[in-house]
N, C-alpha and C positions, 0 to 999 in steps of 0.2 A: 438253464431250465430249472435246476434245483433252487436257484435263487428266487425265481418267480413263484415257485410252489411255497417256499417259506414265507414270502411276502404275502401271498394270498391267505395262508393260514393265520399269519399275524393280523391281517386286516379282519378276518372273520372273527377271531377271538376278541380283538379290540372292539369290534362293532357289538358283539354280544355283551362284553363288559360294559360298554357305554349304555346299551339298552337296559341292562340290569340296573345301572346307576340311575338312569332317568326314571325307570319304573319305581325305584325306592324313593326317589325325591317326590314323585307325584303322590305316592302312598303317604308320605310324611305330611304333605300339604292337605290331603284329604282328612287325615286324622286330626290335624290342627283345626281345620274348619269344623269338623264335627264336635271337637272339644269346645270351641267358641260358641257353637249353636247350643250345646248343652248348658254352658254357663249362662247364656242369655235366657234359656228356658228356666233355669234355676232361679235367676233373679226375678223373672216374671212371676213364677209360682210363689216365691217368697213374698213378693209385694201383694199378690192376691191373698195369700194366707193372712198377712197383717191386716188387710182390708176386711176380710171376713171375720177375723178375731175382734176387730173394733166394732163391726156391726152386731155381733153376738153380744158383746159387752153392753152396747147401747140398748139392745132389745131387752136385756135383763135388768136394766136400770129401773128403780122404783117409779120414776116419773113416767117413763114410757108405758110401764105396766098399768099404772093408774089411768093414764089416758086411754089405753086400750080397753080397760074395764068400763070406763064411762061410755066409750064408743059402742061397745057390745051390750051395754045395759045389763051388766051382770049383778048389780047390787052388792058388790063386794067392797070392802075397805082394805086399805093397806095396813099391815100390822105396825104397831109402834116399835121403837127400838127395844124396849124392855120386854116385849112379847116374842122377840125373835130368838130362837134357839138354833144354834148351828150344830149340825151333826156331821162329824168327820168320818169319812170312810176309812176303814182299816185296810191296809194293803195285805193281801194274803200272799205269803211266799210259798212256793211249792216245797213240799216236804221231801227232803232227801233221805235216803236210807242212812241210818246212823251206824257207823262202824265203831265198835268198841275195841279199843286197843288196851292192852294191859298198861297199868301205870308204869312210868319209867323206873321207879324205885323197886317195884315188884320184879320187873324184868331183870334189873341189875342184880337184885338179891338172888335170883335164880342162878346166875352165872358166877356169883361170889366176887363181884367187883368191890373194891374199896370205895366208899362214898367220898372220902376226903383224900386230898393229895398233900403230901408233906415233902418239903424240900430240905435237903441237908445244907447247913451253912457251915462254911469252913472258917474257924477262928484260928488265926495263926499267930 
């Protein structure tokens, strides 16, 4: 009777271990599928970004702008190359509080360290 109780205990723990193993394997598959889905989405969005970037560059081209001015009858002319002045935007960096540390030589002079090191040479 003791043998059957040990066998049932082993079967229960073995079954629980196998269920845990199967659960972990399915979780791994779900994560791998979600990673693949995200990779496909990244590829799609990257392609969409490239397409939109190309469309914006095309819309900013002088030829398209002049055609649009003619279509809207704006009575404007495109500037010549010598009339174009490019203004660059300056990037503003956030100002960080400046911490002023004492200069190293001043600090060392306060403690009375020697600025130079000298080594003894033995001439024998």
